[in-house]
C-alpha positions in Angstrom: 37.8 -60.1 64.5 38.4 -57.4 61.9 36.1 -57.1 58.9 38.0 -58.9 56.3 39.6 -61.4 58.7 38.4 -65.0 58.3 38.3 -67.4 61.2 38.5 -71.1 60.4 35.1 -72.5 59.5 36.4 -76.1 59.8 36.0 -78.9 57.3 32.3 -78.3 56.9 31.2 -74.7 56.2 27.5 -75.6 55.7 25.1 -73.1 57.1 21.3 -73.1 57.3 19.5 -69.8 57.7 15.8 -70.0 58.6 13.9 -66.7 58.5 10.6 -65.6 57.0 11.8 -62.1 56.4 12.7 -62.6 52.7 14.9 -59.5 52.1 16.8 -60.1 55.4 17.2 -63.8 54.5 18.7 -63.1 51.1 20.9 -60.3 52.4 22.3 -62.5 55.2 22.8 -65.5 53.0 24.8 -63.4 50.5 26.9 -61.9 53.2 27.6 -65.3 54.9 28.6 -66.8 51.5 31.2 -64.0 51.1 32.6 -65.1 54.5 33.1 -68.6 53.2 29.9 -70.4 54.3 28.0 -72.7 52.0 24.5 -71.4 52.6 21.1 -73.0 52.4 18.0 -71.0 53.3 14.5 -71.8 54.5 11.6 -69.5 55.1 9.5 -71.6 57.4 9.7 -74.1 60.3 8.6 -76.9 58.0 11.3 -76.2 55.4 13.9 -75.7 58.1 13.1 -79.0 59.7 13.2 -80.7 56.3 16.7 -79.4 55.6 17.9 -80.1 59.2 16.7 -83.7 58.8 18.0 -84.3 55.2 21.3 -82.3 55.3 22.0 -81.3 58.9 24.5 -78.3 58.6 27.5 -77.5 60.8 26.1 -74.0 61.4 22.6 -72.6 61.7 20.9 -69.2 62.2 17.3 -69.6 63.1 14.7 -66.9 63.7 12.4 -67.6 66.6 9.2 -66.3 65.3 8.3 -67.8 62.0 4.9 -67.6 60.2 4.2 -71.3 60.6 5.5 -71.7 64.2 8.4 -71.5 66.5 12.1 -71.6 65.3 12.9 -73.7 68.4 11.4 -76.7 66.6 14.1 -76.4 64.0 16.8 -76.1 66.7 15.5 -79.3 68.3 15.6 -81.3 65.1 19.1 -80.0 64.3 20.4 -80.7 67.8 19.1 -84.3 67.4 20.6 -84.8 63.9 23.9 -83.0 64.5 24.7 -82.5 68.2 27.9 -80.5 67.5 26.2 -77.9 65.2 26.7 -74.3 66.2 23.3 -72.7 66.3 22.5 -69.0 66.7 18.9 -68.0 67.4 17.6 -64.6 66.2 14.9 -62.9 68.3 13.0 -59.8 67.2 12.5 -58.6 70.7 15.4 -59.4 72.9 13.1 -61.6 75.1 15.2 -63.0 77.9 12.8 -65.9 78.6 12.8 -67.0 74.9 16.6 -66.7 74.7 17.0 -68.9 77.8 14.6 -71.5 76.3 16.6 -71.4 73.1 19.9 -72.0 74.9 18.3 -74.8 77.0 17.1 -76.5 73.8 20.6 -76.4 72.3 21.3 -73.0 70.7 24.9 -71.9 71.0 23.9 -68.2 71.3 21.1 -65.7 70.6 21.1 -62.3 69.0 18.5 -59.6 68.9 17.4 -58.4 65.5 18.5 -56.4 63.7 21.7 -58.4 63.6 24.2 -58.0 60.8 26.5 -60.6 59.2 29.4 -59.6 61.4 27.4 -60.2 64.6 26.1 -63.5 63.2 29.6 -64.7 62.2 31.1 -63.7 65.5 28.4 -65.6 67.4 28.7 -68.7 65.2 32.5 -68.8 65.5 32.7 -67.9 69.2 34.6 -70.5 71.2 32.2 -70.2 74.1 35.0 -69.1 76.4 34.9 -65.4 76.0 32.1 -62.9 75.7 31.5 -61.6 72.3 32.3 -57.9 71.8 29.4 -55.5 72.6 27.0 -54.9 69.7 27.7 -51.9 67.4 24.2 -50.6 67.7 22.4 -52.0 70.7 18.8 -51.3 71.4 18.2 -48.1 73.4 16.8 -48.5 76.9 13.5 -47.0 75.7 13.3 -49.6 73.0 14.1 -52.5 75.4 11.3 -51.2 77.7 8.9 -50.9 74.7 9.8 -54.5 73.6 9.2 -55.8 77.1 5.8 -54.1 77.3 4.8 -55.5 73.8 5.9 -59.0 74.8 3.8 -58.9 78.0 0.9 -57.4 76.1 1.0 -60.3 73.6 1.3 -62.9 76.4 -1.8 -61.4 78.0 -3.7 -62.0 74.7 -3.6 -58.2 74.0 -5.7 -57.5 77.1 -4.8 -54.0 78.2 -6.2 -54.2 81.7 -4.4 -57.5 82.4 -1.2 -56.3 80.9 -1.4 -53.1 83.0 -2.0 -55.1 86.2 1.0 -57.4 85.5 3.3 -54.5 84.6 2.1 -52.6 87.7 1.2 -49.5 85.7 -1.9 -47.5 85.1 -4.1 -48.7 82.3 -4.3 -45.3 80.6 -0.5 -45.0 80.7 -0.2 -48.3 79.1 -2.7 -47.4 76.4 -0.7 -44.3 75.6 2.5 -46.3 75.3 0.8 -48.9 73.0 -0.7 -46.2 70.8 2.8 -44.8 70.0 5.3 -46.1 67.5 8.3 -48.1 68.7 11.2 -46.0 69.8 14.5 -46.4 67.9 
């Protein structure tokens, strides 16, 4: 799909975007409106569920990690209220397990942040038959490794020794990795 090219959004171009990153939310909403969507935004699980219940949209983009909980709660409500809705879940750290959970609950697709409006539109309008084109700027292998380590670290309640044991690496090596900034 070329940049200016519009795919048919169908009779109902309503789109709900749920994300607690305010600048990203505003930017994505504006970009999606330019593509023909009628956008409504929410910055929390509670607000997302309220809109999904009152006015279930044809399309939704939901961030997984929100300040007041898990975006999958919004996906569940939306799936219940509007089973045919196309839902794309955004995840900040390409977590395979979370993405699988999102798809099982009813998400159409998932994207790793930072995703731009073109990625989101392609995912929302995909017919499910073909694979979407590869991302323009995928995470580097170092970044993917770092994200994985961070995820396991969080799952181990930030216990360095337990994380090192589960990742099968030396504790000091893990501490050095955790002390560094994330790779690009």
